[in-house]
N, C-alpha and C positions, 0 to 999 in steps of 0.2 A: 306563360299562358299563350304564347304565339301559336303553339301547335294545336290549341283547343278550338273547336268550332264555336260559333256565336251562341248556339243553344247551350253548350256545355259551360261557357263562360257565364251565361245568365244564371244557370242552375247553381253554379258555385258561388256566385255573388249573393243569391238568395239564401243559401245555406249559411254563409258568413253573417249576413244581416240578422237571421233568426237567432243565431248563437249570441250575438251581441245584445239583442233585445232581452233574451233570457237572463243573461248576466246582469243587465241593468235592473230588471224586475227583482231578481234575487237580492241585489244590494239594497234596493229600496225597502224590501220587506224587513231585512235585518236592521236597517237604520230606524225603521218605525217600531221595532220591537215585536213584530209579528212573527208567527211561526212560518217557516219557509215551505211547509208542505201541509196538506190537509190530513188531519188525524181523525179517525172515526170516534164518535162520542164514547163508545164502549171501551175503547183503548185509553181515552183520556182519563177515565175514572179508575184505571187499574191500581193506582197507588192507594186508593181508599177502599175499593170494593173487590180488587182482585184476590185470588186465592193465596198470594204470597203473604197477605195479612194473617191468614190462618197459620201459615208456617211459623211466623213470629210467635204466635200464641202457643204453638206446639212445643216451643222451647221449655215451657213450664211443665210439660207432662212427658216424661221419658218414655213410657210405654206407648203412648199414642204417636209420639215422634218416630219411634222405631217401627211401628206398624205402618206408618205413612211412607217412610223413606227406605225401610229395610236396613237402615244403618242407625246405630246409636248416636246420640249427640256428640260424644267424643270422637267417634269414627267420622262423622260428618265434618267436624272442625278439622280433624287431621287431614282428611281428603281435600278440604278447601285450601288448607295451607300449601298442599302439594300442587294443585292445579290452578289455584286462584290467579296467580300472576299471568298464566298463559291464556286465561279466558277473560281477562279484564280488557275492556275496550276503551279507547280514548274518548274523552269528552270534547265535543266540537260545538261550533256555533249553531249547527243545524239541529242537534238533538242531544239529549241526556242519555247516555248508554245504560243498558240494563246491568245491574250490579253483578259481580261474579257470584255472590251468594245466591241470588235469584236464578242465575243461569244454571248453577249446579243443582239447585232445588228442582227446576223444571226438568232437567235431564234425568235425575234420579226418580222423580215422580213418573215420568214416561216409562222408564224401565221397570219400576216397581208395580205400577198399576196395569200396564198393558193397554192403556187408553190410546186412542188415535191422536194424531196431531190436532185434529179438529176439536176434540174434547178438551185436550190440554190448553189449546188456544182460547177456548171459550172461558174456562175456569180461571186462567191467569190474565185474561183480557189482553191478549196479544194477537198479532197476525199469525196465520197458519204457517206462512213461509218463515216468519221469525222463529217459531217453535221448531220447525224443521232444521233451520240453520243452527240453532242453539244445541239441539239434541246431537247432531252429527259432530259439531265442533267439540263439545264437551266429552262425548264418547271417545273421540280421537285423542284428546289430551289425557283422559283417564288412562287409556292404554299406554300412551307414550311415557307417562310419569310413573306408572305402577309396574310395568313389565320388568324393568331391570331389577327392582327390589323384591317383587313378589312372584315373578315368573322367570327367574334367571335360568340360563342353560346349565344343567347340572354338571359338576365335575366329578372326578373319581370319588372324592370324599363324600359328596352328596349322594352319589349312587349307593355307596356302602351304607349310609344312614337310611336310605329308602329300603334297602334289602333287609336291614335290621328290623325296620318297622313291619315288613311283611312276615318276617319270621316270628316276631313276638305276637302280633295281633291276628294274623291269618294263617299261621302254621305252614308257610310256604317259604323255605329258605332259598337264598340266591335269586330272589325275585326283585326286579328293578321297577316294576310298574305294571298296571293293567291298561290295556289298549282297546279302544273301541271308537265308534263314530256315532254322532247324534244328528238326525235330520232336523233342521230348523225350518219350519213351514213358512213359506213366503207367498205373496201374491204373484201370479205369473207376470214377469216383465213383458213389455211389448216386444213383439217380433222375436221371442226367444225360442219358439218351437217347442221341442221336447227336451231341451238341454237340462231343465230343472225338474223334469217329471220323474218321480221315483216309483219304485215298485209298490208303494203304499197308496198310489193314486193321488198324491199331492205334489205340489212344487216345493222344492227345498234347496237349501245349501247345507253343506255338511261341516260339522265341527268334529275333527279327529283329535283325540286327546290321549295322553299318557297320564295316569293318575297314581299318586302314591298311596300308602296305607292309611293315611289320615284324610283322604278325600280331597287332596290338593292337586290342582292341575300342574304338571311339571313341563310338559311340552304340548303345544297345540298347533293344529293346522286348520285354518278357517277359509271357507269360500269355495270348496269344490262343488261341482254341479251335482244335483240330486240324482241324476241318472247314473252316475258313476258308482261302481261297486266299491266295497271297503278295500278290497285287494288293490284295485287300480288307484284309489286315492292314497293308500299307504305307499305304493310304489312311487307315486309322483311327489309325495310330501318330502319336505326337508328332513324330517325324522327318518322316514323309510330309506332315503338315499344315504343318509349318514350312517344308519345301522348297517346297510349293505357294504359301504366303504370301510367300515370299522373306525370311524372318526368321532364316535360319541364319548370317548374317554371313559369307557366302561372299566370296572375293576377287573383285575386279573382273575383267572379261574381259581376257585377255592373249593376245598372239600366240603361236603354237606356235613352238618353237625353230627358228630358221633359216627361218621362213616368215612374215615380217612382211608380205609382199605379200598374204597371205590375210586380213589384218585381225585384230582382236581375236576370240578364241574363248572361249566360256564354260568355266568349270571345271565338271566333271561327275563323277557317280558312275557306276560300271559294274555291271550286273546281268544276269541271264539273261532269257529270253523270257517268264517268268511275270509280269514287272513291266510297268508302262506306260511307253512311250517318251516322254521329255520332253526339253526343251532341256538340263536338268542331269542327265539320267539316260539313259545310252546302253545300248542293247540290241543283240544281234546281228541281222544281216539274216536274214530268213526265206525259206525256199524251197530248192529243190534245184539249179536252174540259175542259180547265182550268177556274177557277173562276178569276174574275178581280183582287182580292188580290194576287192570285198565279202568274198571269202573271206579275204584277208589281214587285213582289218579284223576279221572274226570271230575269227581266230586271235589277233591282238594283244589284242583285248578279253577273250577267254577266258583268255589268259595273265595278264592283270591281275586278272580276276574270280576266278580260282581261289584267290587269297589268302584270301578269306573261307572257302572250303571247307577250306583248310589250317588256318586258325585253329580251325574247329570240330573238325577232326581232332586238333589239339594239345590242345584242351580235353577231349575225350573220352578221349584216351590218358592224360592225367595224372589226371583225376578219374573213377574207374571207376564212380561212381554212374550214369553215362550208359550203362553196359554192361548194365543190367538194367531191368526194368520198375519204376518208382519207385512204391511202394505207399503213398503218403502223400496227405494232402489237397492239392487243387490249389493252395491259397494257400501251403502249405509247399513245394510244388514250385517255385513262383515264387521263394521265398526261397533255395532250394538253387541254382537257376540263377543268380540274381543274385550269390550268394556266390562261386560258382566262376568267374564272369566277372571279378569284382573280384580274386580271387586270381590268375587268369591274368595280368591286367595288372600286379598287384603284383609278380609274378615277372619279367615281361618288360620292365618299364619302363626299368630301368637296363642291360638287355642287349639293346637293340633292334638293335644292330649285328650280333648273332650270328644269322645266318639258319639256320633249321632245314631249309630247302630251298634248294639251290643253283640260282639261275636258269639258269646255263649247263647244268647237268646235266639240268634239267627243261625245256629249251627247247621241247620238242615234246610237250606233254601229250596223251594220247589224246583226252580230252574236248574239246580245243580244235578238233578237226577234224570233230566230228560235225555232220551237217547238221540244221538246225532245221526241223521240219515246217511247212508252210504252214498258216496259219489264215485265217479269213474276212476279218478286218480288225483292225488294231492301234489304230485311231482316233488315230494320231499326227498332230500338227499339222505344218504345213509347216516351221515354225522348227526343230522337233526333227529331222525327216528331213534338213533342210538342214545342220544341225550334224553329223549322222552322216556325211553324204556328204562334207563337208569333211575330216573326220578320215580317211575312207577314201582320199581323194585325197592327203592329206598322207603317209600311210603308204607310198604308192607313189612319192612324190617323193624327190629326192636328200637333202633335209633330214631326212625322217622314215623313210627306208628302213633296215631292219636287214639286215645282211649275210647273215643266215641264213634270213630269212623266205621268200623265193621258193623256195628249195630244199626247205624243209620243207612248204610249203603246196602 
């Protein structure tokens, strides 16, 4: 302390004295059995009057429980067993922690209802910052504990299973998934400028996803700025880069069913015209004066591609957080999106055979027949256009023809 001035020594001594006084006061309160900090009266009554009491009553009514949480009681308990140890807080002399069951209930209610932190805090009789911390922590643990089991990186065998599903349910062979992006509307972050401003006039982050034939998410990229286009987000994503490098462990080329004479064909993903045409990424033909084979190809591709739009619809319908402008930090928005994606797969993984949309009833979707506007150039290589032309030829052949397609198109 020899190098300090007199005023600095005095300030340091006062700081040390204040800290010692605070420690003595804290010890005195604990010795007297008093609470170490002031708690608002509304929070004190949460055990008797908070909404968590309703949650315990809902255990007796399966339908109301599922309507409240968007999970069945069995799914809730299964999820609690997975994430419970990670969200359990230690009991200290200062406070009794919120139980893992209540923490999970608060997070799921926030996702299922779309209510704000303020509304959830009032109903559960907790502080707003407490609700915010619980929601972000539990979302993070849901993603961490579910992603390996319910959103694993597909291997060659998994890709072949996905291709079989598209062939059987959506009449599109050698298809490995439908690709698209969803804008998740958020409140404009401070000093963000136009980074999140999208062409729909809102602020958003983007969920880019590959979906299989049973509406399950297989690969996702979360957090791109809303101002970015689908092509740019795809190019920067781990999926897009892996597809470009050929490191996705895709199955080897295989002939289309009943068309061995056409030779081996690559396994591909399907997407709309916002993405780049590649050998493993098929897009619709552009223009207005299309040939019959091209129109039929566009119809068949759109019929397979709409699976990803349906998956986004199922996600939004179940988790109503997507029905409002999400007013939290962008990094917390990413956690929310990842958690709901993981929960979506968690619910659908063992019920993949139960289709939410019947292919026969939806054989002629309106969007499948829309004409794609002509653009200057899609910069597609000859290999990619050649693959698309072969698929178009196949869908007109006896082996690939669907009995209903000519009548509808």
